[in-house]
C-alpha positions as a printed Julia matrix, in Angstrom:
198×3 Matrix{Float64}:
  -2.56   -8.21    5.43
  -0.99  -10.67    7.86
  -0.06  -10.75   11.51
   3.55   -9.76   12.12
   5.94   -8.16   14.59
   7.48   -4.78   13.84
   9.83   -2.19   15.29
   9.48    1.43   14.15
  11.31    4.66   14.9
  10.35    8.13   13.75
  11.91   11.56   13.48
   9.98   14.79   13.07
  11.34   18.23   12.34
   9.07   21.12   11.41
   6.74   19.81    8.68
   8.82   16.74    7.83
   8.11   13.25    9.26
  10.53   10.34    8.69
   9.67    6.79    9.77
  11.79    3.64    9.55
  10.24    0.23   10.24
  11.56   -3.31   10.4
   8.78   -5.88   10.13
   8.96   -9.65   10.45
   6.58  -12.57   10.13
   7.53  -13.84   13.58
   9.62  -12.94   16.6
  12.81  -14.38   15.09
  13.39  -11.43   12.75
  14.79  -13.75   10.07
  12.15  -13.09    7.41
  10.61   -9.72    6.69
  11.15   -6.22    5.39
  12.66   -2.79    5.88
  10.37    0.16    5.16
  11.29    3.85    5.04
   8.69    6.62    4.65
   9.22   10.35    4.49
   6.28   12.77    4.47
   6.59   16.5     3.94
   3.86   19.1     4.33
   4.3    22.17    2.15
   2.03   24.88    3.46
  -1.58   24.19    4.32
  -2.57   22.64    0.99
   0.13   20.3    -0.3
   1.54   17.13    1.22
   4.03   14.86   -0.53
   5.65   11.6     0.47
   8.29    9.14   -0.63
   8.5     5.51    0.44
  10.83    2.54    0.0
  10.39   -1.09    1.02
  12.59   -4.16    0.54
  12.32   -7.68    1.98
  15.93   -7.59    3.16
  15.32   -9.65    6.31
  14.67  -12.7     4.11
  18.44  -12.83    3.54
  19.22  -13.36    7.23
  18.6   -17.09    7.12
  17.39  -17.98    3.62
  18.23  -17.78   -0.04
  15.97  -15.0    -1.24
  14.96  -12.76   -4.1
  14.73   -9.08   -3.2
  11.75   -6.99   -4.22
  12.37   -3.24   -4.2
   9.27   -1.04   -4.03
   9.5     2.74   -4.35
   6.48    5.04   -4.26
   5.83    8.77   -4.57
   2.54   10.2    -3.34
   0.97   13.63   -3.19
  -2.24   15.22   -1.93
  -3.48   18.74   -2.62
  -6.33   20.24   -0.62
  -8.3    22.53   -2.9
 -10.83   23.52   -0.24
 -12.32   22.08    2.94
 -13.03   18.38    2.3
 -12.14   18.8    -1.4
  -8.8    17.32   -2.42
  -7.01   15.52   -5.23
  -4.36   12.89   -4.57
  -2.32   10.26   -6.3
   0.52    7.8    -6.08
   3.0     6.26   -8.51
   5.18    3.29   -7.68
   7.8     0.95   -9.1
   7.95   -2.66   -7.87
  11.04   -4.47   -9.14
  11.97   -8.05   -8.27
  15.41   -9.52   -8.91
  16.59  -13.03   -9.74
  18.27  -15.83   -7.78
  18.84  -19.27   -9.29
  18.98  -20.8    -5.8
  15.36  -19.84   -5.19
  13.0   -22.35   -6.81
  10.11  -24.63   -5.93
  12.43  -27.31   -4.55
  14.44  -24.98   -2.29
  11.27  -23.26   -1.05
   9.68  -26.63   -0.28
  12.87  -27.74    1.51
  12.78  -24.61    3.68
  16.15  -23.25    2.54
  14.7   -20.4     0.47
  12.06  -17.73    1.07
   9.14  -17.57   -1.35
   9.43  -14.44   -3.53
   6.82  -11.74   -3.13
   6.45  -11.5    -6.91
   7.64  -13.47   -9.91
  11.4   -13.34  -10.39
  12.69  -10.68  -12.82
   9.3    -8.91  -12.84
   8.55   -5.2   -12.96
   5.26   -3.47  -12.14
   4.44    0.23  -12.25
   1.1     0.91  -10.53
  -0.43    4.4   -10.62
  -3.58    5.63   -8.97
  -5.36    8.96   -8.59
  -8.38   10.06   -6.66
 -10.54   12.93   -5.56
 -12.2    13.52   -2.19
 -15.28   15.7    -2.3
 -17.71   17.2     0.23
 -21.22   15.87    0.78
 -22.92   18.89    2.34
 -22.29   17.5     5.82
 -24.18   14.25    5.17
 -21.0    12.17    5.2
 -17.49   12.78    6.54
 -15.83   11.86    3.28
 -16.58   10.58   -0.19
 -14.0     9.65   -2.8
 -13.52    8.3    -6.31
 -10.31    6.52   -7.35
  -8.9     5.0   -10.51
  -5.86    2.71  -10.66
  -3.69    1.41  -13.47
  -1.26   -1.51  -13.11
   0.84   -2.73  -16.0
   0.41   -6.46  -16.6
  -2.07   -6.82  -13.74
  -3.13  -10.15  -15.28
   0.22  -11.57  -14.15
  -0.84  -10.86  -10.56
  -4.51  -11.8   -10.93
  -5.49  -14.05  -13.82
  -7.56  -12.33  -16.53
  -7.56   -9.03  -14.64
  -7.91   -5.71  -16.46
  -5.09   -3.22  -16.11
  -7.53   -0.48  -15.07
  -9.56   -0.48  -11.85
 -11.84    1.93   -9.99
 -13.43    2.51   -6.58
 -16.07    4.79   -5.05
 -16.17    5.14   -1.28
 -18.31    6.76    1.4
 -17.16    7.34    5.0
 -19.32    8.28    7.98
 -18.28    8.71   11.62
 -20.43    6.97   14.2
 -20.02    8.61   17.58
 -16.58    9.81   18.65
 -14.65    6.56   18.23
 -16.08    4.68   15.24
 -16.56    5.09   11.52
 -18.2     3.11    8.75
 -16.77    2.93    5.24
 -18.67    1.47    2.29
 -16.77    0.99   -0.97
 -17.96   -0.1    -4.39
 -15.08   -1.21   -6.59
 -14.1    -3.13   -9.7
 -12.8    -6.65   -9.22
 -10.64   -8.48  -11.8
 -12.65   -7.04  -14.68
 -13.51   -3.36  -14.73
 -17.15   -4.35  -15.29
 -17.19   -6.73  -12.28
 -18.53   -4.81   -9.3
 -17.74   -5.65   -5.68
 -18.91   -4.14   -2.39
 -17.14   -3.93    0.97
 -18.33   -2.44    4.26
 -15.93   -1.82    7.12
 -16.53   -0.71   10.7
 -13.52    0.71   12.53
 -13.54    1.43   16.25
 -10.86    3.0    18.44
 -10.55    1.57   21.95
  -9.23    3.95   24.57
């Protein structure tokens, strides 16, 4: 994550929510992205969504390589606090001969988000399950990314995570997650405290 400025508009009709966002690295709006998300709730149990993102603002002032990212996601609530969910995406980056180390260093080109002419197809699935009221949520996730070692050296294509979430008072929650790092056998731990200020 990084600090950036953004402008977002939304449109809601019945169970459908459409959001369009323009985000930029600074207030000049000459480097950044366009993001479109559409979420649809089908009854009480099923929710699906479709998203698209492209770094089109990079073209305003720079030579740039566009990265198109499309994702489809779904979540199905089997029972109270018991749900399965997943997401599949395609991340496709083009080519531009004018974008290279020299032009990036000179400030005439924007650094690509991914390697030029690359394609990645990440998929993940998870399950949320109840904890007899002890926690607010617990989940297990697995993720597969083709050629993940191109993104992180020596990384396995498969990853996993197990998370526990507990509310603290009315405005805060703590999340602890155990997850695989580059290698599926390398275990990491993160703890996050989130508080809402009103």
